[in-house]
A tleap script that builds the chain and sets N, CA, C and O, in Angstrom:
source leaprc.protein.ff14SB
mol = sequence {
  NMET ALA ASP GLN PRO GLN GLN PRO LYS GLN
  ILE ASN PHE THR ILE VAL PRO ASP ASP SER
  SER THR ALA PRO ARG THR TYR ALA ASN PHE
  CYS SER ILE ALA HIE THR PRO PHE ASP PHE
  THR LEU THR PHE CYS GLU VAL MET PRO LEU
  SER GLU LYS GLU VAL ARG GLU ALA GLU GLN
  GLU HIE ILE VAL ARG ALA PRO VAL ARG ALA
  ARG VAL VAL VAL PRO VAL GLN PHE VAL PRO
  ASN LEU ILE ALA ALA CLEU
}
set mol.1.N position { -7.153 -48.064 23.060 }
set mol.1.CA position { -7.050 -47.313 21.836 }
set mol.1.C position { -6.279 -46.022 22.098 }
set mol.1.O position { -6.638 -45.258 22.993 }
set mol.2.N position { -5.228 -45.774 21.328 }
set mol.2.CA position { -4.393 -44.585 21.527 }
set mol.2.C position { -5.119 -43.359 20.987 }
set mol.2.O position { -5.865 -43.429 20.010 }
set mol.3.N position { -4.878 -42.244 21.650 }
set mol.3.CA position { -5.483 -40.986 21.176 }
set mol.3.C position { -4.841 -40.574 19.857 }
set mol.3.O position { -3.620 -40.462 19.757 }
set mol.4.N position { -5.665 -40.353 18.864 }
set mol.4.CA position { -5.191 -39.893 17.556 }
set mol.4.C position { -5.161 -38.364 17.559 }
set mol.4.O position { -6.112 -37.732 18.019 }
set mol.5.N position { -4.063 -37.752 17.043 }
set mol.5.CA position { -4.064 -36.284 16.971 }
set mol.5.C position { -5.155 -35.821 15.997 }
set mol.5.O position { -5.325 -36.382 14.915 }
set mol.6.N position { -5.870 -34.804 16.405 }
set mol.6.CA position { -6.944 -34.288 15.568 }
set mol.6.C position { -6.386 -33.464 14.423 }
set mol.6.O position { -5.488 -32.645 14.616 }
set mol.7.N position { -6.917 -33.682 13.240 }
set mol.7.CA position { -6.537 -32.888 12.078 }
set mol.7.C position { -7.199 -31.520 12.194 }
set mol.7.O position { -8.364 -31.425 12.579 }
set mol.8.N position { -6.457 -30.454 11.862 }
set mol.8.CA position { -7.105 -29.137 11.911 }
set mol.8.C position { -8.215 -29.060 10.872 }
set mol.8.O position { -8.099 -29.614 9.778 }
set mol.9.N position { -9.289 -28.367 11.228 }
set mol.9.CA position { -10.399 -28.175 10.300 }
set mol.9.C position { -9.997 -27.166 9.233 }
set mol.9.O position { -9.300 -26.189 9.506 }
set mol.10.N position { -10.447 -27.423 8.024 }
set mol.10.CA position { -10.219 -26.465 6.942 }
set mol.10.C position { -11.523 -25.722 6.708 }
set mol.10.O position { -12.574 -26.329 6.507 }
set mol.11.N position { -11.439 -24.415 6.737 }
set mol.11.CA position { -12.611 -23.572 6.515 }
set mol.11.C position { -12.333 -22.705 5.299 }
set mol.11.O position { -11.335 -21.985 5.261 }
set mol.12.N position { -13.203 -22.770 4.316 }
set mol.12.CA position { -13.086 -21.918 3.129 }
set mol.12.C position { -14.005 -20.718 3.292 }
set mol.12.O position { -15.171 -20.868 3.659 }
set mol.13.N position { -13.481 -19.530 3.018 }
set mol.13.CA position { -14.295 -18.330 3.110 }
set mol.13.C position { -13.758 -17.277 2.162 }
set mol.13.O position { -12.628 -17.371 1.682 }
set mol.14.N position { -14.570 -16.285 1.901 }
set mol.14.CA position { -14.207 -15.167 1.042 }
set mol.14.C position { -14.270 -13.897 1.863 }
set mol.14.O position { -15.241 -13.664 2.582 }
set mol.15.N position { -13.243 -13.078 1.759 }
set mol.15.CA position { -13.228 -11.788 2.454 }
set mol.15.C position { -13.666 -10.727 1.455 }
set mol.15.O position { -13.132 -10.650 0.349 }
set mol.16.N position { -14.637 -9.912 1.845 }
set mol.16.CA position { -15.119 -8.835 0.978 }
set mol.16.C position { -15.064 -7.526 1.747 }
set mol.16.O position { -15.236 -7.519 2.966 }
set mol.17.N position { -14.825 -6.410 1.049 }
set mol.17.CA position { -14.812 -5.114 1.736 }
set mol.17.C position { -16.175 -4.790 2.327 }
set mol.17.O position { -17.208 -5.077 1.722 }
set mol.18.N position { -16.171 -4.203 3.489 }
set mol.18.CA position { -17.406 -3.768 4.141 }
set mol.18.C position { -17.678 -2.339 3.701 }
set mol.18.O position { -17.046 -1.403 4.191 }
set mol.19.N position { -18.615 -2.169 2.778 }
set mol.19.CA position { -18.895 -0.838 2.223 }
set mol.19.C position { -19.549 0.110 3.213 }
set mol.19.O position { -19.676 1.302 2.935 }
set mol.20.N position { -19.967 -0.402 4.366 }
set mol.20.CA position { -20.562 0.485 5.362 }
set mol.20.C position { -19.482 1.173 6.201 }
set mol.20.O position { -19.787 1.976 7.083 }
set mol.21.N position { -18.233 0.853 5.920 }
set mol.21.CA position { -17.118 1.450 6.654 }
set mol.21.C position { -17.091 2.960 6.449 }
set mol.21.O position { -17.488 3.459 5.396 }
set mol.22.N position { -16.626 3.673 7.448 }
set mol.22.CA position { -16.531 5.129 7.349 }
set mol.22.C position { -15.121 5.578 6.987 }
set mol.22.O position { -14.784 6.753 7.136 }
set mol.23.N position { -14.289 4.639 6.508 }
set mol.23.CA position { -12.921 5.001 6.136 }
set mol.23.C position { -12.963 6.031 5.008 }
set mol.23.O position { -13.678 5.842 4.024 }
set mol.24.N position { -12.204 7.114 5.143 }
set mol.24.CA position { -12.247 8.154 4.107 }
set mol.24.C position { -11.564 7.694 2.821 }
set mol.24.O position { -10.616 6.909 2.851 }
set mol.25.N position { -12.053 8.189 1.716 }
set mol.25.CA position { -11.402 7.931 0.434 }
set mol.25.C position { -10.296 8.967 0.293 }
set mol.25.O position { -10.514 10.152 0.546 }
set mol.26.N position { -9.121 8.528 -0.107 }
set mol.26.CA position { -7.972 9.416 -0.207 }
set mol.26.C position { -7.431 9.390 -1.623 }
set mol.26.O position { -7.238 8.321 -2.202 }
set mol.27.N position { -7.186 10.574 -2.185 }
set mol.27.CA position { -6.656 10.692 -3.534 }
set mol.27.C position { -5.138 10.780 -3.480 }
set mol.27.O position { -4.579 11.507 -2.660 }
set mol.28.N position { -4.470 10.030 -4.364 }
set mol.28.CA position { -3.015 10.114 -4.495 }
set mol.28.C position { -2.669 9.919 -5.964 }
set mol.28.O position { -3.248 9.069 -6.640 }
set mol.29.N position { -1.719 10.715 -6.453 }
set mol.29.CA position { -1.312 10.582 -7.852 }
set mol.29.C position { 0.178 10.253 -7.973 }
set mol.29.O position { 0.779 10.439 -9.031 }
set mol.30.N position { 0.765 9.764 -6.879 }
set mol.30.CA position { 2.159 9.350 -6.874 }
set mol.30.C position { 2.312 8.240 -5.840 }
set mol.30.O position { 1.712 8.302 -4.767 }
set mol.31.N position { 3.109 7.231 -6.157 }
set mol.31.CA position { 3.355 6.140 -5.215 }
set mol.31.C position { 4.845 5.820 -5.200 }
set mol.31.O position { 5.448 5.567 -6.243 }
set mol.32.N position { 5.423 5.833 -4.019 }
set mol.32.CA position { 6.810 5.428 -3.825 }
set mol.32.C position { 6.786 4.025 -3.227 }
set mol.32.O position { 5.997 3.744 -2.325 }
set mol.33.N position { 7.653 3.142 -3.732 }
set mol.33.CA position { 7.647 1.751 -3.274 }
set mol.33.C position { 9.018 1.398 -2.704 }
set mol.33.O position { 10.050 1.619 -3.338 }
set mol.34.N position { 9.004 0.847 -1.494 }
set mol.34.CA position { 10.227 0.360 -0.851 }
set mol.34.C position { 9.939 -1.059 -0.373 }
set mol.34.O position { 8.783 -1.431 -0.171 }
set mol.35.N position { 10.992 -1.845 -0.193 }
set mol.35.CA position { 10.744 -3.215 0.260 }
set mol.35.C position { 11.912 -3.762 1.060 }
set mol.35.O position { 13.045 -3.290 0.964 }
set mol.36.N position { 11.593 -4.773 1.849 }
set mol.36.CA position { 12.559 -5.585 2.567 }
set mol.36.C position { 12.298 -7.029 2.110 }
set mol.36.O position { 11.378 -7.255 1.324 }
set mol.37.N position { 13.069 -7.992 2.572 }
set mol.37.CA position { 12.746 -9.379 2.207 }
set mol.37.C position { 11.381 -9.837 2.747 }
set mol.37.O position { 10.863 -10.868 2.319 }
set mol.38.N position { 10.804 -9.079 3.677 }
set mol.38.CA position { 9.579 -9.509 4.356 }
set mol.38.C position { 8.330 -8.756 3.928 }
set mol.38.O position { 7.233 -9.313 3.966 }
set mol.39.N position { 8.477 -7.480 3.515 }
set mol.39.CA position { 7.286 -6.705 3.178 }
set mol.39.C position { 7.579 -5.606 2.165 }
set mol.39.O position { 8.731 -5.253 1.910 }
set mol.40.N position { 6.510 -5.081 1.600 }
set mol.40.CA position { 6.569 -3.946 0.682 }
set mol.40.C position { 5.856 -2.777 1.334 }
set mol.40.O position { 4.793 -2.953 1.929 }
set mol.41.N position { 6.430 -1.580 1.228 }
set mol.41.CA position { 5.803 -0.372 1.738 }
set mol.41.C position { 5.436 0.503 0.555 }
set mol.41.O position { 6.296 0.902 -0.230 }
set mol.42.N position { 4.145 0.796 0.435 }
set mol.42.CA position { 3.631 1.667 -0.619 }
set mol.42.C position { 3.278 2.999 0.038 }
set mol.42.O position { 2.390 3.064 0.888 }
set mol.43.N position { 3.972 4.051 -0.358 }
set mol.43.CA position { 3.717 5.378 0.191 }
set mol.43.C position { 3.036 6.211 -0.891 }
set mol.43.O position { 3.631 6.513 -1.926 }
set mol.44.N position { 1.785 6.576 -0.636 }
set mol.44.CA position { 0.991 7.324 -1.595 }
set mol.44.C position { 1.035 8.812 -1.246 }
set mol.44.O position { 0.817 9.200 -0.098 }
set mol.45.N position { 1.321 9.640 -2.261 }
set mol.45.CA position { 1.419 11.085 -2.079 }
set mol.45.C position { 0.526 11.796 -3.101 }
set mol.45.O position { 0.123 11.219 -4.111 }
set mol.46.N position { 0.236 13.042 -2.812 }
set mol.46.CA position { -0.497 13.888 -3.756 }
set mol.46.C position { 0.446 14.978 -4.235 }
set mol.46.O position { 0.895 15.815 -3.452 }
set mol.47.N position { 0.739 14.960 -5.521 }
set mol.47.CA position { 1.640 15.940 -6.106 }
set mol.47.C position { 0.799 16.975 -6.845 }
set mol.47.O position { 0.080 16.649 -7.789 }
set mol.48.N position { 0.897 18.208 -6.410 }
set mol.48.CA position { 0.143 19.298 -7.030 }
set mol.48.C position { 1.038 20.011 -8.039 }
set mol.48.O position { 2.262 19.907 -7.960 }
set mol.49.N position { 0.442 20.737 -8.989 }
set mol.49.CA position { 1.264 21.518 -9.922 }
set mol.49.C position { 2.161 22.485 -9.145 }
set mol.49.O position { 1.750 23.057 -8.136 }
set mol.50.N position { 3.382 22.656 -9.630 }
set mol.50.CA position { 4.356 23.490 -8.927 }
set mol.50.C position { 4.254 24.939 -9.366 }
set mol.50.O position { 3.968 25.238 -10.526 }
set mol.51.N position { 4.494 25.835 -8.413 }
set mol.51.CA position { 4.580 27.258 -8.731 }
set mol.51.C position { 5.950 27.525 -9.358 }
set mol.51.O position { 6.830 26.664 -9.333 }
set mol.52.N position { 6.119 28.701 -9.910 }
set mol.52.CA position { 7.425 29.054 -10.504 }
set mol.52.C position { 8.537 28.959 -9.460 }
set mol.52.O position { 9.631 28.473 -9.746 }
set mol.53.N position { 8.245 29.427 -8.258 }
set mol.53.CA position { 9.235 29.381 -7.177 }
set mol.53.C position { 9.598 27.930 -6.852 }
set mol.53.O position { 10.775 27.614 -6.675 }
set mol.54.N position { 8.601 27.050 -6.772 }
set mol.54.CA position { 8.852 25.651 -6.454 }
set mol.54.C position { 9.636 24.961 -7.574 }
set mol.54.O position { 10.451 24.077 -7.311 }
set mol.55.N position { 9.388 25.365 -8.818 }
set mol.55.CA position { 10.141 24.807 -9.948 }
set mol.55.C position { 11.605 25.201 -9.840 }
set mol.55.O position { 12.486 24.366 -10.045 }
set mol.56.N position { 11.879 26.471 -9.518 }
set mol.56.CA position { 13.268 26.928 -9.366 }
set mol.56.C position { 13.966 26.182 -8.232 }
set mol.56.O position { 15.118 25.771 -8.369 }
set mol.57.N position { 13.256 26.006 -7.099 }
set mol.57.CA position { 13.842 25.272 -5.964 }
set mol.57.C position { 14.116 23.817 -6.347 }
set mol.57.O position { 15.148 23.258 -5.975 }
set mol.58.N position { 13.199 23.210 -7.084 }
set mol.58.CA position { 13.369 21.818 -7.500 }
set mol.58.C position { 14.552 21.673 -8.454 }
set mol.58.O position { 15.264 20.669 -8.420 }
set mol.59.N position { 14.758 22.676 -9.302 }
set mol.59.CA position { 15.898 22.637 -10.215 }
set mol.59.C position { 17.214 22.684 -9.456 }
set mol.59.O position { 18.189 22.055 -9.864 }
set mol.60.N position { 17.249 23.426 -8.352 }
set mol.60.CA position { 18.474 23.544 -7.554 }
set mol.60.C position { 18.690 22.305 -6.679 }
set mol.60.O position { 19.790 21.756 -6.629 }
set mol.61.N position { 17.629 21.871 -5.990 }
set mol.61.CA position { 17.760 20.781 -5.013 }
set mol.61.C position { 17.502 19.404 -5.613 }
set mol.61.O position { 17.887 18.393 -5.026 }
set mol.62.N position { 16.863 19.354 -6.759 }
set mol.62.CA position { 16.454 18.098 -7.392 }
set mol.62.C position { 15.524 17.295 -6.494 }
set mol.62.O position { 15.537 16.064 -6.505 }
set mol.63.N position { 14.713 18.015 -5.711 }
set mol.63.CA position { 13.756 17.371 -4.801 }
set mol.63.C position { 12.440 18.145 -4.857 }
set mol.63.O position { 12.431 19.376 -4.834 }
set mol.64.N position { 11.336 17.411 -4.932 }
set mol.64.CA position { 10.001 18.001 -4.792 }
set mol.64.C position { 9.339 17.256 -3.648 }
set mol.64.O position { 9.194 16.035 -3.703 }
set mol.65.N position { 8.940 17.975 -2.620 }
set mol.65.CA position { 8.297 17.351 -1.464 }
set mol.65.C position { 6.788 17.295 -1.705 }
set mol.65.O position { 6.167 18.274 -2.121 }
set mol.66.N position { 6.223 16.128 -1.433 }
set mol.66.CA position { 4.785 15.937 -1.615 }
set mol.66.C position { 4.207 15.355 -0.331 }
set mol.66.O position { 4.818 14.476 0.276 }
set mol.67.N position { 3.039 15.831 0.089 }
set mol.67.CA position { 2.453 15.314 1.335 }
set mol.67.C position { 2.021 13.853 1.199 }
set mol.67.O position { 1.408 13.456 0.208 }
set mol.68.N position { 2.359 13.067 2.220 }
set mol.68.CA position { 1.965 11.666 2.256 }
set mol.68.C position { 0.479 11.599 2.592 }
set mol.68.O position { 0.029 12.194 3.572 }
set mol.69.N position { -0.280 10.870 1.773 }
set mol.69.CA position { -1.717 10.697 2.000 }
set mol.69.C position { -2.014 9.369 2.684 }
set mol.69.O position { -2.969 9.264 3.454 }
set mol.70.N position { -1.191 8.343 2.402 }
set mol.70.CA position { -1.373 7.039 3.050 }
set mol.70.C position { -0.094 6.231 2.880 }
set mol.70.O position { 0.624 6.373 1.891 }
set mol.71.N position { 0.172 5.387 3.859 }
set mol.71.CA position { 1.314 4.469 3.774 }
set mol.71.C position { 0.770 3.074 4.095 }
set mol.71.O position { 0.194 2.845 5.159 }
set mol.72.N position { 0.964 2.160 3.162 }
set mol.72.CA position { 0.426 0.804 3.315 }
set mol.72.C position { 1.592 -0.179 3.263 }
set mol.72.O position { 2.409 -0.144 2.343 }
set mol.73.N position { 1.656 -1.046 4.252 }
set mol.73.CA position { 2.693 -2.079 4.302 }
set mol.73.C position { 2.000 -3.420 4.094 }
set mol.73.O position { 1.053 -3.756 4.804 }
set mol.74.N position { 2.487 -4.192 3.101 }
set mol.74.CA position { 1.891 -5.499 2.808 }
set mol.74.C position { 2.982 -6.561 2.824 }
set mol.74.O position { 4.130 -6.276 2.482 }
set mol.75.N position { 2.631 -7.793 3.220 }
set mol.75.CA position { 3.622 -8.863 3.207 }
set mol.75.C position { 3.995 -9.237 1.778 }
set mol.75.O position { 3.211 -9.037 0.850 }
set mol.76.N position { 5.182 -9.776 1.611 }
set mol.76.CA position { 5.680 -10.162 0.285 }
set mol.76.C position { 4.702 -11.121 -0.403 }
set mol.76.O position { 4.540 -11.054 -1.622 }
set mol.77.N position { 4.055 -12.000 0.342 }
set mol.77.CA position { 3.140 -12.974 -0.241 }
set mol.77.C position { 1.941 -12.308 -0.919 }
set mol.77.O position { 1.291 -12.931 -1.758 }
set mol.78.N position { 1.642 -11.081 -0.579 }
set mol.78.CA position { 0.516 -10.331 -1.144 }
set mol.78.C position { 0.830 -9.777 -2.529 }
set mol.78.O position { -0.083 -9.537 -3.320 }
set mol.79.N position { 2.093 -9.574 -2.827 }
set mol.79.CA position { 2.516 -8.869 -4.034 }
set mol.79.C position { 2.111 -9.562 -5.335 }
set mol.79.O position { 1.661 -8.867 -6.246 }
set mol.80.N position { 2.240 -10.888 -5.489 }
set mol.80.CA position { 1.803 -11.506 -6.752 }
set mol.80.C position { 0.330 -11.230 -7.085 }
set mol.80.O position { -0.008 -10.999 -8.246 }
set mol.81.N position { -0.543 -11.251 -6.075 }
set mol.81.CA position { -1.949 -10.941 -6.308 }
set mol.81.C position { -2.142 -9.481 -6.709 }
set mol.81.O position { -2.978 -9.166 -7.557 }
set mol.82.N position { -1.368 -8.600 -6.098 }
set mol.82.CA position { -1.437 -7.183 -6.451 }
set mol.82.C position { -0.989 -6.977 -7.895 }
set mol.82.O position { -1.627 -6.236 -8.643 }
set mol.83.N position { 0.096 -7.624 -8.287 }
set mol.83.CA position { 0.589 -7.513 -9.668 }
set mol.83.C position { -0.444 -8.061 -10.647 }
set mol.83.O position { -0.695 -7.457 -11.690 }
set mol.84.N position { -1.037 -9.192 -10.317 }
set mol.84.CA position { -2.062 -9.791 -11.193 }
set mol.84.C position { -3.255 -8.858 -11.353 }
set mol.84.O position { -3.838 -8.771 -12.434 }
set mol.85.N position { -3.617 -8.162 -10.284 }
set mol.85.CA position { -4.762 -7.253 -10.344 }
set mol.85.C position { -4.443 -6.027 -11.194 }
set mol.85.O position { -5.322 -5.478 -11.858 }
set mol.86.N position { -3.194 -5.606 -11.170 }
set mol.86.CA position { -2.815 -4.428 -11.959 }
set mol.86.C position { -2.658 -4.786 -13.419 }
set mol.86.O position { -2.342 -3.922 -14.237 }
savepdb mol mol.pdb
quit
């Protein structure tokens, strides 16, 4: 009797967040999105109200710098689920 190749086992499971994690909660009110054919990069920033001086500088440079709070890179295959959730 010839050896038959074994079929891989299929295991169904659900992944849930572990709420006991000590990961800090981070607030962001701005998200910049960049992508390649392979992944999407979501850069979350916190934009605070600008002072008069910062408004004048922004008018000249057309740039407002905001501190990055988190950067998340996800594979392209993840994006349809993210869109559906939003």
